[in-house]
C-alpha positions as CSV (number, residue, x, y, z in Angstrom):
1,X,212.1,106.5,122.9
2,X,209.5,108.2,120.8
3,X,207.2,108.5,123.8
4,X,210.0,110.0,125.8
5,X,210.7,112.6,123.1
6,X,207.0,113.4,122.8
7,X,206.7,113.8,126.6
8,X,209.6,116.2,126.7
9,X,208.2,118.3,123.9
10,X,204.8,118.4,125.6
11,X,206.4,119.5,128.8
12,X,208.3,122.3,127.0
13,X,205.2,123.5,125.3
14,X,203.3,123.6,128.6
15,X,206.1,125.5,130.3
16,X,206.5,128.0,127.5
17,X,202.7,128.5,127.3
18,X,202.5,129.2,131.0
19,X,205.4,131.7,130.7
20,X,203.7,133.5,127.8
21,X,200.4,133.7,129.7
22,X,202.3,135.2,132.7
23,X,204.0,137.8,130.5
24,X,200.6,138.8,129.1
25,X,199.2,139.2,132.6
26,X,202.2,141.3,133.6
27,X,201.6,143.6,130.6
28,X,198.1,144.2,131.8
29,X,198.0,147.4,133.9
30,X,195.2,146.1,136.1
31,X,197.3,143.1,137.1
32,X,199.5,145.5,139.3
33,X,196.5,147.4,140.9
34,X,195.0,145.4,143.8
35,X,191.3,145.7,144.7
36,X,190.6,148.2,147.5
37,X,189.4,146.6,150.7
38,X,188.2,149.3,153.1
39,X,186.3,147.0,155.4
40,X,187.4,143.8,157.2
41,X,185.6,140.5,156.4
42,X,183.2,139.3,159.0
43,X,185.3,136.2,159.8
44,X,188.1,138.3,161.3
45,X,185.8,139.5,164.1
46,X,183.7,136.4,164.5
47,X,183.2,135.5,168.2
48,X,183.8,131.7,167.5
49,X,187.5,132.4,167.1
50,X,187.9,134.1,170.5
51,X,188.1,137.5,172.1
52,X,190.4,140.2,170.7
53,X,192.6,141.9,173.3
54,X,195.6,144.3,173.5
55,X,198.5,144.4,175.9
56,X,201.6,146.5,176.1
57,X,204.8,144.6,176.3
58,X,208.3,146.3,176.2
59,X,206.6,149.5,175.0
60,X,204.9,147.8,172.1
61,X,201.1,147.5,171.9
62,X,200.5,143.8,171.0
63,X,197.2,142.4,169.7
64,X,196.2,138.8,170.5
65,X,193.1,136.6,170.4
66,X,192.3,134.5,173.4
67,X,189.9,131.6,173.9
68,X,189.5,129.4,177.0
69,X,189.9,130.0,180.7
70,X,193.0,131.8,182.0
71,X,193.0,129.4,184.9
72,X,194.1,126.6,182.6
73,X,197.6,126.1,181.1
74,X,198.6,128.6,178.4
75,X,199.0,127.4,174.8
76,X,200.7,130.1,172.9
77,X,200.7,130.2,169.0
78,X,203.3,132.0,166.9
79,X,202.6,132.7,163.3
80,X,205.1,132.7,160.4
81,X,205.8,135.3,157.7
82,X,203.7,136.6,156.0
83,X,200.9,135.6,158.4
84,X,199.0,136.7,161.4
85,X,196.8,135.3,164.3
86,X,194.0,134.1,162.0
87,X,196.2,131.2,160.8
88,X,195.6,129.4,164.2
89,X,191.8,129.7,164.3
90,X,191.2,125.9,164.0
91,X,193.7,125.1,166.7
92,X,192.1,127.8,169.0
93,X,188.7,126.2,168.5
94,X,190.1,122.7,169.2
95,X,192.3,123.3,172.2
96,X,190.4,126.0,174.1
97,X,188.4,123.5,176.2
98,X,191.6,122.2,177.9
99,X,193.9,125.2,177.5
100,X,194.0,129.0,177.6
101,X,194.8,129.5,173.9
102,X,196.6,132.7,172.8
103,X,197.1,133.5,169.1
104,X,199.5,136.4,169.0
105,X,200.1,139.0,166.3
106,X,203.9,139.5,166.4
107,X,205.1,143.1,166.5
108,X,204.4,144.8,163.2
109,X,202.0,142.1,162.0
110,X,198.2,142.1,161.9
111,X,196.8,144.6,164.5
112,X,200.0,144.7,166.6
113,X,201.9,148.0,166.7
114,X,205.0,148.1,164.6
115,X,208.2,148.6,166.6
116,X,210.1,151.9,166.5
117,X,213.4,150.2,165.6
118,X,213.9,147.5,163.0
119,X,216.3,145.6,165.3
120,X,213.2,144.6,167.3
121,X,212.4,142.1,164.5
122,X,215.6,140.1,165.3
123,X,214.8,136.8,166.6
124,X,216.6,137.1,169.9
125,X,214.7,140.4,170.6
126,X,211.4,138.8,169.7
127,X,212.1,135.9,172.0
128,X,212.6,138.4,174.9
129,X,209.2,140.0,174.0
130,X,207.5,136.6,174.1
131,X,209.0,135.9,177.6
132,X,207.8,139.3,178.8
133,X,204.4,138.6,177.3
134,X,204.1,135.3,179.2
135,X,205.0,137.0,182.5
136,X,202.6,139.9,181.8
137,X,199.8,137.5,181.2
138,X,200.4,136.0,184.6
139,X,202.0,132.7,183.6
140,X,205.4,131.2,184.3
141,X,205.5,129.0,181.1
142,X,203.4,127.8,178.2
143,X,202.9,125.1,175.6
144,X,204.5,126.7,172.6
145,X,203.2,126.1,169.0
146,X,204.9,127.7,166.0
147,X,204.8,127.5,162.2
148,X,207.4,128.7,159.6
149,X,209.2,131.7,161.0
150,X,207.2,131.3,164.1
151,X,208.8,127.9,164.5
152,X,212.2,129.5,164.2
153,X,211.3,131.9,167.0
154,X,209.9,128.9,168.9
155,X,213.2,127.0,168.7
156,X,215.0,130.2,169.9
157,X,212.8,130.2,173.0
158,X,213.4,126.5,173.6
159,X,217.2,127.1,173.3
160,X,217.6,130.3,175.2
161,X,214.6,130.5,177.5
162,X,213.6,126.9,178.3
163,X,212.1,127.8,181.6
164,X,209.3,129.5,179.7
165,X,208.3,126.4,177.7
166,X,206.7,123.3,179.2
167,X,206.2,121.5,175.8
168,X,206.5,122.6,172.2
169,X,205.1,121.8,168.8
170,X,207.0,123.2,165.7
171,X,205.7,122.9,162.2
172,X,207.7,122.7,159.1
173,X,210.9,124.7,159.8
174,X,214.0,123.8,161.8
175,X,215.9,126.2,164.0
176,X,218.2,128.9,162.8
177,X,221.3,127.0,163.9
178,X,220.2,123.9,161.9
179,X,219.5,126.1,158.9
180,X,223.0,127.5,159.0
181,X,224.5,124.1,159.3
182,X,222.6,123.1,156.2
183,X,223.9,126.2,154.4
184,X,227.5,125.4,155.4
185,X,227.1,121.9,154.1
186,X,225.7,123.1,150.8
187,X,222.5,121.3,151.5
188,X,220.2,124.2,150.7
189,X,218.5,124.0,147.3
190,X,219.5,126.6,144.7
191,X,215.8,127.7,144.5
192,X,215.7,128.5,148.2
193,X,218.9,130.5,148.0
194,X,217.7,132.5,145.0
195,X,214.4,133.3,146.6
196,X,216.2,134.4,149.8
197,X,218.5,136.6,147.8
198,X,215.6,138.2,146.0
199,X,213.8,139.0,149.3
200,X,217.1,140.4,150.8
201,X,218.4,142.4,147.9
202,X,215.4,143.0,145.7
203,X,214.6,146.4,147.1
204,X,210.9,147.3,146.8
205,X,210.3,144.8,144.0
206,X,209.3,141.9,146.3
207,X,206.4,143.9,147.8
208,X,205.3,145.1,144.3
209,X,205.3,141.5,143.1
210,X,203.4,140.4,146.2
211,X,200.6,142.9,145.4
212,X,200.4,141.7,141.8
213,X,197.3,139.9,140.6
214,X,195.3,141.2,143.6
215,X,197.6,139.6,146.1
216,X,197.8,136.4,144.2
217,X,200.6,135.2,146.5
218,X,197.9,134.4,149.1
219,X,195.9,132.4,146.7
220,X,199.0,130.2,146.3
221,X,199.8,130.2,150.0
222,X,196.4,129.1,151.1
223,X,195.9,126.7,148.3
224,X,193.1,125.9,145.8
225,X,190.7,124.7,148.5
226,X,190.9,127.9,150.6
227,X,187.5,129.5,151.5
228,X,186.8,132.9,149.9
229,X,186.4,134.5,153.4
230,X,189.8,133.2,154.5
231,X,191.5,134.6,151.4
232,X,189.8,138.0,152.0
233,X,191.0,137.9,155.6
234,X,194.6,137.6,154.5
235,X,194.3,140.1,151.7
236,X,192.6,142.6,153.9
237,X,195.2,142.3,156.6
238,X,198.2,142.7,154.2
239,X,196.6,145.5,152.1
240,X,196.9,147.7,155.1
241,X,199.6,150.4,154.7
242,X,203.1,149.1,155.4
243,X,202.0,145.5,156.2
244,X,204.0,143.8,153.5
245,X,206.9,146.1,153.9
246,X,207.1,145.2,157.6
247,X,207.1,141.5,156.7
248,X,210.0,142.0,154.3
249,X,211.8,144.0,157.0
250,X,211.4,141.2,159.5
251,X,212.9,138.7,157.1
252,X,215.8,141.0,156.2
253,X,216.7,141.8,159.8
254,X,217.2,138.1,160.6
255,X,218.8,136.9,157.4
256,X,220.8,139.9,155.9
257,X,224.0,138.5,157.4
258,X,223.0,134.9,157.4
259,X,224.8,134.0,154.2
260,X,227.9,136.1,154.9
261,X,228.8,135.7,158.6
262,X,229.6,132.5,160.3
263,X,226.8,131.7,162.6
264,X,227.8,131.6,166.3
265,X,225.3,129.3,168.0
266,X,225.0,130.1,171.7
267,X,224.3,126.8,173.5
268,X,221.0,126.9,175.5
269,X,220.5,125.9,179.0
270,X,219.8,122.2,179.7
271,X,216.0,121.8,179.3
272,X,214.9,118.3,178.3
273,X,211.7,119.8,177.1
274,X,209.3,117.3,175.3
275,X,208.8,118.4,171.7
276,X,206.9,117.5,168.6
277,X,208.1,118.4,165.0
278,X,205.6,118.0,162.2
279,X,206.8,118.1,158.6
280,X,205.6,117.4,155.1
281,X,207.1,117.0,151.6
282,X,205.9,120.5,150.5
283,X,205.7,122.8,153.5
284,X,209.4,123.3,153.9
285,X,211.8,125.0,151.5
286,X,214.2,122.1,151.6
287,X,214.1,118.3,151.8
288,X,213.2,117.3,155.4
289,X,215.6,114.4,155.2
290,X,218.4,117.0,155.3
291,X,217.5,118.3,158.7
292,X,215.5,115.8,160.6
293,X,218.6,113.9,161.7
294,X,220.2,117.2,162.8
295,X,217.2,118.1,164.9
296,X,217.2,114.8,166.6
297,X,220.8,115.2,167.7
298,X,220.2,118.6,169.2
299,X,216.7,118.4,170.7
300,X,215.8,115.6,173.0
301,X,213.2,114.3,173.7
302,X,211.8,115.1,170.2
303,X,209.1,113.3,168.3
304,X,208.9,113.8,164.6
305,X,205.8,113.0,162.5
306,X,205.1,113.2,158.7
307,X,201.9,114.9,157.6
308,X,201.0,113.9,154.0
309,X,199.4,116.0,151.3
310,X,199.6,119.4,152.9
311,X,201.4,122.7,152.1
312,X,203.2,125.4,153.9
313,X,200.2,126.0,156.2
314,X,199.6,122.4,157.2
315,X,197.6,123.5,160.3
316,X,195.1,125.1,157.9
317,X,195.3,122.5,155.0
318,X,194.5,119.6,157.3
319,X,193.6,120.9,160.8
320,X,192.0,117.7,161.9
321,X,195.1,115.6,161.3
322,X,197.5,118.2,162.7
323,X,195.3,118.7,165.8
324,X,195.1,114.9,166.3
325,X,199.0,114.7,166.2
326,X,199.2,117.5,168.8
327,X,196.6,115.9,171.1
328,X,198.4,112.5,171.0
329,X,201.7,114.2,171.8
330,X,200.3,116.2,174.7
331,X,198.6,113.1,176.1
332,X,201.9,111.1,176.0
333,X,203.8,113.3,178.4
334,X,202.8,113.4,182.1
335,X,203.3,116.8,183.7
336,X,206.4,117.0,185.9
337,X,205.5,116.7,189.6
338,X,206.1,119.8,191.6
339,X,208.8,119.7,194.3
340,X,210.6,116.7,192.8
341,X,214.3,117.0,193.1
342,X,215.7,115.8,189.8
343,X,219.4,116.5,190.7
344,X,219.7,113.7,193.3
345,X,222.3,111.0,192.4
346,X,221.1,108.0,190.6
347,X,217.7,107.4,189.0
348,X,214.4,107.8,190.8
349,X,211.4,105.7,189.9
350,X,208.0,107.4,190.1
351,X,204.8,105.4,189.9
352,X,201.6,106.9,188.7
353,X,198.2,105.3,188.7
354,X,196.6,106.3,185.4
355,X,193.2,104.6,185.5
356,X,191.8,106.9,182.8
357,X,194.6,105.9,180.4
358,X,194.2,102.2,180.7
359,X,192.0,101.7,177.6
360,X,194.4,103.6,175.3
361,X,197.4,101.8,176.6
362,X,195.8,98.4,176.3
363,X,195.0,99.1,172.6
364,X,198.5,100.4,171.8
365,X,200.5,97.7,173.7
366,X,200.3,94.0,173.7
367,X,196.9,92.6,174.7
368,X,196.7,91.3,178.2
369,X,194.1,90.7,180.8
370,X,194.4,92.9,183.9
371,X,192.3,95.3,185.8
372,X,192.5,99.1,185.7
373,X,194.1,99.2,189.2
374,X,196.9,97.0,187.9
375,X,198.0,99.5,185.3
376,X,201.0,101.6,186.4
377,X,203.2,103.8,184.4
378,X,206.9,103.7,185.4
379,X,208.6,106.9,184.5
380,X,212.3,106.9,184.8
381,X,213.5,110.3,185.8
382,X,217.1,111.3,185.2
383,X,218.7,114.7,185.0
384,X,215.5,116.6,184.9
385,X,213.8,114.9,181.9
386,X,211.5,112.0,181.3
387,X,212.1,109.0,179.2
388,X,209.3,107.3,177.3
389,X,206.8,105.5,179.7
390,X,206.8,101.7,180.1
391,X,203.9,99.5,181.2
392,X,204.2,97.5,184.5
393,X,201.6,95.1,186.0
394,X,201.4,94.6,189.7
């Protein structure tokens, strides 16, 4: 009992001490004046991350970084808020050998032009811009990867524009419809609701607080292990005039009526798009157990994986593990054969000879003695989607 009391007292002293130190910092005038950053850090323009390009889509000049050959399938990356293309640098480097990787600055973020009307930030309008971007770049669809608010946008594309998405990987955040279901059930934590209310109704104070401590929010966002050049890349990008204000505007445009108006979810077209959802215990603003089951009831086929010891930007905190999960997911799904009529009655059985996959399959399934030529994948096709593959021996 005495140890419990001492532990509680020690905790109270630590919390009070941290609060007093923060008050002292707030009273310091220099705490509210960020360091000028007239020149971008070298890492933002390093050639190893890709080539910077601009394209006009729906009367908005968008900036993106590309790496890889445009003759290969497109892998499109959507960042969250506050964020920009640089967040995907490790994934661009990893996947550019097999895909045409595109890391986009969403309208009003990074080097992309801000829209004339704030309504452009609404998620349904951004989804239409992404569809137009895919068409303008000469592709019919893409492998879509999103994090945070970029994942919410990605879910919108999967729901309403499934023809533009061949596969998808979402990190950390469920769809807007799932979020509203959680809100209606009272499953959103009080801290999340208070932070959202502060961003929605705090006026200019959220941006003032974001600049405090020389943009200390990015030190927290990127974590203690962040490289100095990466921190400078974020701080330089969001020190630009209006950058933080536009991020707040994008949040408010999508959530200003979220807590007051009943969400009317428009059912998407049948898609059966293979998807992967990565989550951790820290990256989301709520307990993943609250929404994983809901995701699995709405999105099929969907694979979910837990990524340990990472934060909100898991793809930067542990890029090797996140990339490994994405690689394994992409290798599990065989591209749909062109010209196959999936609407014929009954089930069609399609046999593929996958000699190059034999070693991986033999390790993952029960040991058996057979030649490479005897390994066949039987994929049961029904209603336009694939079920998980099964092993058959001739």
